[in-house]
N, C-alpha and C positions, 0 to 999 in steps of 0.2 A: 489337528492331528497332522496335517501337512507340514506345519513348521518343525514338528519332531522329527519327521522323517527326513526333512531336509537337513536338521542339524546331524542326524546319524549319518547321513551321506557326506556331510562335511568331515565329520569324525573320522570316518573311514578312510578318506581321501588322505587326511593328515596322518594318520596313522600308518598308511603304506608308505608316504613320503618319507616319515622318520625311520621307520625300518629299514627302507632302502637306502638311506644316507648313514645308517650305522654299519651295515655290513654290505658294502656293495659288490664284494666279489662271492657273496652266497646268497643270491637271490633264487628263492624257488619259484620258478616260472609256473608251476602247476598251482601255487598258491596265488599268484599273481592272475592267473587266468580265472580262478573261481572267484576271487575277490572282484575281476572285472564283471563277471556274469552277474554276482550278487548286486554290484552298482547298476547295472543296466535293468535288472528286474526292479530294483527301487525307483529307478527313475521312470519306468513304465507304470508302475503302480502309483506313482504321485502324479505324473501326468494324467493318468485315468481318473483318477479323485477329482483332480482339479477340473477335467472337463465335465465329469458328472455334476459337479457343484454349479459349474457355470451354466450348464443346461437346464438342470433341475431346481437350483436353489440358489439363483444369481443375486438374490437380495442380502444374502449373507456374506457376500464377497465385495459387491459393488456398492458405493455409496448411495445414500437417498436423493435421488435426482428431483424428487417431487419438491425439495425445498428450495431448488435453484432458482425458478421462475418468480416466487414471492421476493426472495432476497434481490433479484433482477429488478423487479419493479420497485422495490424499497429504496434502492439505490437511484434508479431513474428518478424517483419524486424528490429525493434529496438533491440531486444535481440541478433539478428544475427549480427548488426553492433556492438554493445557493445563487442561480443566475438571476432570479427575481431580486434577492437581497441585494446583489451586486448593481443591479439597474437602478433598484431605489436609493442606493447610497450615491451613486452618480447624479441622480436627480438632487437630493439633498445636498450635495457638493456645491451643485450650479446654484441653488438657493442661498445656501450661506456665503458664496463669493461676493453676491450682492449686498449681503447685510455686513459683511466684513469691510468691503469699500465703504459704505455708508458711515459707519463707525470710525475707520480711519479718516475720513473727511471731517467729521465731528471733532475727534481728538485734535486734528491738525488746525480747526478753527478756533479750538481752545486755546492751544497752544501759542498761536499767533495774536491772541488778545480779544479775539471774537469779533462782533459786529458792534463796534463803538463809534458813534458820531456820524451815522448815516441816517438823517432825518430827513432827507429830501426826497426820497423815492424808494422803490423798492430795492432790496439788496441785489447785487450783482450775482448771477450765478456762478456757482464755482466751476472752474475747469475739470473735466472729467479725469478722475484719477485711475490709474491702471490699477488693477488688482494686485496685492502684495502678497507673497507666499511667505509663511513662518517657516523657517527651519526648525526641525526637532531633532535635538541631538540624543544620540542613543548611547548609552553606556556600553562600554566595550567588556565583554565577557571576560572573566580573569580565569581563564582555562590552562 
């Protein structure tokens, strides 16, 4: 009901404005005073109804705040899971760095001919290699 009264209030103000612009030399001051009184009465009625609703039936006007806490807890749990996954991904990255280094050493050994002709003793230990990072090229978006 309050939105209808608000629309009537706006309509009345627009109507007075249009009428005043059409005939600025012939403004009936008694009519303007009466309209002002009507608008003041409507404002008082609207505010009284809103105050009554807020005091007596606030659930019809305000959102349901009982849902905010469970949503907040769910978001907190999601944030914790995300951070745990990020930490686990960091651990896996460290493990795969060692595996990538080993694979690169094996590939380098095969490329150089392997261990041929070393019959006299144990094979010499390879020099520690620095881990290599592979670059991943991303396709540019054609926007």
